[in-house]
C-alpha positions in Angstrom: -44.8 -40.0 -8.1 -47.8 -40.0 -10.4 -46.0 -42.0 -13.1 -45.1 -44.6 -10.6 -48.7 -44.8 -9.3 -50.0 -45.2 -12.9 -47.7 -48.2 -13.4 -49.4 -50.1 -10.5 -51.6 -53.0 -11.7 -54.1 -52.2 -8.9 -54.7 -48.8 -10.4 -55.4 -50.4 -13.8 -57.8 -52.8 -12.1 -59.7 -50.0 -10.4 -59.9 -47.9 -13.6 -61.2 -50.8 -15.6 -63.7 -51.5 -12.8 -64.9 -47.9 -12.8 -65.2 -48.0 -16.6 -67.3 -51.2 -16.6 -69.5 -49.7 -13.9 -70.1 -46.6 -15.9 -70.7 -48.5 -19.1 -73.3 -50.7 -17.4 -75.0 -47.6 -16.0 -75.3 -46.2 -19.5 -76.7 -49.4 -21.1 -78.8 -50.9 -18.3 -82.6 -50.5 -18.4 -83.7 -47.7 -16.1 -87.3 -48.6 -15.4 -87.8 -51.8 -13.4 -91.2 -51.1 -12.0 -93.0 -53.0 -14.7 -90.8 -56.1 -14.3 -92.4 -59.1 -12.8 -91.9 -62.8 -12.6 -94.7 -65.0 -14.0 -94.9 -68.6 -12.6 -96.6 -70.8 -15.1 -99.0 -73.7 -14.2 -96.3 -76.1 -15.3 -93.9 -74.7 -12.7 -96.6 -74.9 -10.0 -97.3 -78.6 -11.0 -93.5 -79.4 -10.7 -93.4 -77.8 -7.3 -96.4 -79.9 -6.2 -94.7 -83.1 -7.5 -91.5 -82.2 -5.8 -93.2 -81.6 -2.5 -95.2 -84.8 -2.8 -92.0 -86.8 -3.5 -90.3 -85.3 -0.5 -93.1 -85.3 2.1 -95.4 -88.1 0.7 -98.4 -85.8 0.7 -99.7 -82.8 -1.4 -98.8 -79.4 -0.1 -101.3 -77.4 1.9 -102.6 -74.2 0.4 -100.2 -72.1 2.5 -97.3 -74.3 1.7 -98.0 -74.1 -2.0 -98.2 -70.3 -1.8 -94.9 -70.3 0.0 -93.3 -72.5 -2.6 -94.5 -70.3 -5.4 -93.5 -67.1 -3.6 -90.0 -68.5 -3.1 
């Protein structure tokens, strides 16, 4: 019974998946509290240009904040 089960491709697939999951857990960085995304002025300028091209007006302060946040 066990030998027949070990020949099933689905069991191989599950075992490989568990091995990948465990390996990732061992190598992945643990501390993510210091991670942050920095939006440069160039990116903000590109967002403003894109908004102006679409809506034919510069974004309001709240709109720009929403674009940067997104």
